[in-house]
N, C-alpha and C positions, 0 to 999 in steps of 0.2 A: 883292711886295717889301715889307719893313717900312719904316715911316716913322721920322723922327727922334724918339727917345723923349723924352717930357715927364715932369714929375713924376708919380709914380704911387702909389697907395696900397700899403702893405705887405701888406695882407690884404683880401680881399673875402669876407665870410662865413667859411667854413672853408677857403678856398683862398688859398694863398700866391701873391702876384703876382710873377712873374719879369720881365715886361717888357710894353711896349705894342707891339701888332702893328699898330694902325691906329685912326684916328678918322674918323667920318662925321658927317652931319648929325643922326643920331638916337642913336648909340651909340658907345662906346669898346670896342675889342676887345683884350683882354689875353691874354697867355700866362701861365697859372698852373700851380700844382703842387698836386695833391691828395695828401695823405699819410694813411696809415692804418697801423695795426700790421702790419708785415710787407710793405707794398707802397706804391708811389707811382706816379703817372702824370702826364704833362702833359695839360693841358686848355686849352681856349679859353673865355674868359669874355666874354660880350657884355653890357655894362652900359649901360642906358639913360641918356642924359644927364639931369642933374638937373632941368632945366627941363621935361622931358617926363614925369617920373614922376607928376605930378599931373594930367596930361591923360588923362582916362578913355578917350577914344576911341583914343589912341595905346596906352595900356596894354592895352586890349581887343584891339587888333591884334597887339601883341607876344605876348600870351598865346594868341591864335589860332595864331601861328606855332609857339609852344612845344607846344601841343596836337597840331598836325599833325606836327611832328617826332617827338614822343614816340610817336606811333602808327606811325611808319614805321621798320621794322627791316629794313635791307637793306644788304649790303656795298657798294653803290654810292650810298648816301646817307649823309651825315654824321650821326652819332648824337648825340642830346641825352642828357645825364646828369642834369641838375638844373635847376629853376627856383625862384628865391626872390624874394619881394616883401615889402617893408615900406613904411611910409609915406615913408621917405626913399630907398629903393633898390629897383631892379628889375633883375634879371640872369638870364641863361641860361648854363648851362655845357654845353659841347659837346665832342665828340671833336676832339683836335688832329691835323690832317692835315699831315704833313711833305712839302711839295712845292710845286708852283706851279700857278696856274690857266692855262687854255689861252690866255687873252689874253697872258700874259707869255711863254708859250712861242712864240706867234706873232710877238710883237714881236721876240724874239731871233732867230728864223729870218729874219725880214725884214731885221733889222740885219745879219745875216751873209750875206745873199743865199743862204740855204740853204732846202731843202725837205725834208719828210719823205715817205717812201713813203706813197702814198694808202691803202695797206692798214692802215698804223698809225693814220691818222686815222679810218679806218672802224672800227677796233677800239675806239678811244676812245669814239666815238659809239655804238657798239653797247653798250658798258658804260653809257653814259648812258641808253640805251634800257631797259636792265635796271632801273635805279633808277626811271625814269619809269613802267615797266610796274607796279612794285610800288606806286608812288604812285597811279596810275590805278585800280588794283584795290582800294584801301583801302576798307574797310567799317566801319560802326559795330558796336556790340555785338550789334545785331539782325541783322547780316548785310546791311544795306542799304548799297549803294555810295554813297560820299560825293561821287563825281564831281569829285575833286580835279583842278585844272589848275594847274601851276606858274606860268605866265604870264611867267616871266623867264628862259627858257633862253637863255643868252648865253655867250660865251667865258669871262667872268670868274666865271661860276658853275659852271664845270667844272674840278675840281682833279685834277691828276695827281700822284701821290705818287712819291717817289724810288725806290720798289720797283715801280712800274708799275701800281698800282691807280688806279681812276678813281672820283671822288666827285662827286655832284651836291650843291650847297649852295644856301642862301638860298630858303627856302619862305615868306619874309616877306610876299609879296604873292599867295600862292597862294590860289585860289578853291575853296571847297567848298560843298556845300549847307547845311552846318551852321555856317558862320562866323557869329559874333555881330556882326561889322562887315561891312557890305555896301558894295561900290563903287557909287557913285551911277550912275544911267543916263547913258551918254555919257562917263563918266570913264575915262581911259586910264591904265593902269599897266603899266610894263615898259620895255624898251629898244626904241626905235622900229625900229632896223634889223633887229631879230629878231622882229618881230610878224607875225602873220597879218593879212591884210586886215580880218577881222572885229575883231580886237583893236585894230588901229590906228584903226578908225572907231568904236570904242566900242560895237559890237554884241555880243550874246551869243556866248560861245565854249564849246567843250568841249575834250576831250583832244587833238583833231586840231590845235588851235592849237599845242600843244607839239610835235607832230610836224612841223608846218610849220617851226617854229624849228630843229628838228634838221636838216631839210633844208637850211635856209640855212647852218648851220654846216658840213655836209658839203660844200656847194658851195664855200664860201669856203676851207675848209681844204685841199681837194683841187685847187683851181685857183689859190689865192694872190690871189684878186681879192675885194674887197668887193662884195656883191650890191646892197644897197639904200642904202648910205651916201651922202648928198648933203650940200649946203652947210649945211643947217639942219634942224631937226626937221620943220618943215612939209613941206619938199621930200622928206624921207625918207619920211614917212607917205604922201605922194602917190605916191611911187615904189612903195611896198609895195602900194598899192591898185590902181595903174593901169599901171605900166611893164611892158613885155614883158620876159621872162627869156630871155637867150640861152643856149643849151646850153653846158655846159663845154667841149665839143670845139670851140667857136668860138675858144677861147683855147688849147687844148692838143690838137693833132692826135692825140696818142697816148692820149687819155683813153679808158678802157675802156668800151665801149658798155653792158656790163651795169651798170656803176656809174652811168653817165649816166642810164640808164633809172630807177634808183632815185632819184637826185637829182631829176629832172624830175617824177617822180610825187609826191615828197614836197612839192614847192613848186608843183604844179599848181593852177590855180584854174578854176572855171567861172563866167565873168562875174566877180563880185567875191566868190564863195563858195568857200572853201578846201576844203571837206570831201571831197577826192578820196581820202583815206586812210581805211582802217579800221584799228583797232589790230591790230598784228601784221604788217601789210604791210611797214612799214619794216625791222624786224629780219630778217624773212623775205627781203626783197629784198637786204639786206646779205649774207646768207648765200649767196643764189644768185649775187650778184655775185662773191663769193669763189670759188665753184665755177667761175665763168666766167673766172677767170684774173687777178684783181687781184693785183699783187705789188709788192714794193719794187724799184724800178728803180735799179741801180747807176749811178754816174756814169761818164763816159767813161773814167776811169782804172780802172774795175773795182771801185771801193771807194766806199761811201757812209759817210763817217766823220763823224759829228756827234753829240755828246752834248747832248741838248736841255736837261736840267735837272740837270746835275752839281752836286753840293753846293758844290764849290769855286768855282763861277762866279756864285753868287747870294748876296745878303745875307740869309741865314736865320739864325735863332738856332741856336747849337750848344747843345744841351740839356745836354750834359756840363759845360759851363762854369757851369751853374746847379745842378749837383748832381742833375740828373734822370737816372736810370738808363735807358739805352736799349740796345736790342740792338746789338751790334757788327756792322756790315754785313760780309758776306763778299766778298772781292775775288778776282777771277780774272783773271790776266794775259791779254792778247790772245794768240790762238793763230794759228800760221801757217796759210796757205791754199795750195792748189796741187793739181795732179792733174786728175782727170777732172771733168767738168762736173756740178755739182749732185747731189742725191740724189732718189731716186724715191718716197720715202715720202710718203703723203698724209695729211692731218689727219683725225682721227676726229670728224666733227661729230656732236653729240648734241643732240636737241631738249630744250627746257624747257617744253613745253606750247604754248598758243596764242601766247604772246609769246616764243618761243624764238629765240635767235641764238647765234652762236659766233664765235670769233676768225677774222678774215678773212685770206686770203692763204697761199699755200704759199711761205714766204719762204726756205726752205732753211737748214740749219745746226743749231743746238742744238735738242734736243727737250725740251719740258716735258710732264710727265704731267698729264692732266686728271683732274678728280674728277667723280664722278657729279652731274649737275644743277647744275654750276657752271661759270662761265667760266673760261678758263685762268688759273692763279694769278698770273702776273706777266708783264709785258712788258719787264722789266729796265730800268725807268725810261725806256723808249723810247730807250735809247742803242743805237744799231745800227751794225753793220759788215756790210754785205751784199756778199759777193764771188761772182763767177760760178763759181769753182772751189773746191769744198768737200770733195771726197771724201777727200783725204789728211790732213785735219786730225785731230788727236788731241784728243778731248774727254774729260776725266776725269769721274768721278762728279760730278754737279751736284745740289746740295741746294737745293730751294726750301722755305723754312721755312713758308710758308703751306699749300702742298700736302702737305708731309711725305712727299714721294715722291722716289725716286731714279732717275736715268736715266743710262745710259752709251751713249756713241757712239764707235766706233773704226773707223778705216779707211773711213769713209764708209758703214758698214752699221749701222743701228740694232739694238742687241741687246735682248733682252727686258728690260723695265724691272722694277724691284723696288720694292715699297712696299705700301701698304694695298690691301685687296681691292677697293675702290671705284674703282680706276684704270680708266679707260675707253679710253684711247688716248694717242697722242702728238701733240703739236702742234709743227711745226717753227718755229724762230725763227732769226734771223741770228746770226752770230758773226763775229769775236771779240766778246766781251761783257765787261761789268763790272757789278758791283753798286755802287750808290751809296746 
C-alpha cells in the first residue's frame, strides 16, 4: 500500500518522478516514468537517503544488491534496469510491478475472515521456488556457482501482480561468495519469524535456509496460523531454534496428507540442523502433492467468491492518471454454472529439469494453455470462483496476452486449443473469472 506522499523531486536523472511509493530507513522508493522516442514505461526508483550516500560500507552493500539483481534474469524475479552513482546521489531503477505483496493479501484475507484454496498458495510458492532456483544456480562468467542465498524470504518480499504473476524481490541482504561486504560472524540479517535455525543463531547457511523459509510460508498460508511469531524477537528466535512444530493437520482435519508431507519436510530439522532438503525436493514435492489431490475447496454454499487483489479495493497508483500508457485489461463477465459435476480433464505437467515444478491442483473450470518450459501464464490475479457444477457453463475464447494462446471450452468438453506450436497442454482453472 502506498504511503502519504511527501514533497518529491520532479526528476531523478533521466526519469520523471510520478509519485512516492514509500520511505524506509535507507532509501526512498519512487514511481517514475522513463520516456524515449516512441515508447515510455513506468519504473520504480530506489534512491538512497542523502546521509547514507557518503557511507562507503552502505554504498558497497547497495551496489552488491544491484550487481546481484543485474545478473538475475527470470520472470519470477523483479528486474533491474539501471544503477546510477554520483557524489550526491545513488539510485537503482527497477521493474514496476503492479500488484500487492503476499503480506497485504494475507492481511486482507484475515480481515475478511476469508481463506484461499491451498492449491493457490502452493502455486504462488512454486513460482517463488522458480525464481529462487534461478538465483541459487547463478554463476559467474567462469561458470563458478556464486552460492547465492536470499536470506529474507518473507511475505512482504513476495509480490503478486494483478494478472497473476508472482515476483520475488529484495535481494538487498542476499549472500554470495563474491560479495564485497561480508556479514560479521554471528551477525543476523533477515526477518526472525522466517529464518532457519542456522540463520537465527548466526551460523553459516546455504540455499537450504531459503527453502526452510518457503516451508514456513507454505505452512502459514495454508493453515492461517503463524508458526514462529512470539512476543518479541528473542522469543521468536528461540522458537525457531527449539520449539516443536505441530503438523498442519493438528489445526485442519481436512489438510491433505501429501501437502503436509511436503510442509513438514521443508521445515524439518535434525537437532538444530536444518539441512533436510536438497534443492529440487520442495518443488518436486509440491507437484506430487498436486497429483495427490490438493484442490480449492468451495464453501458450504458451493461457491468460493473472493477477489484477493482487485484494483478497486486497494490504494494503488492509476498509471493512466499520470499519462503512463498501459495495456487495457480485458474483462470477462462471470459465467453461469450448473449441470453435471466437474470436468475430467487433467493438467499436463511438464518438467523444467532438476528444479522443475508446475501449477498445483485440478481446480476445474477455465483452461489456460501452457507453454513449453514455463509455468502457467496467469492465475487471473488469484480471483477465483470455484463451483462444484461446471459442465454446462459456456466459456468463449479466452486470450491470455502473455501466453498468446487461445482456448475454447463449451458444454463441459475442452476442445482442441489453438495457438503457437509450443503449446504443451491445458491447465484447468476455476471460473467465473475476471481480469484485473
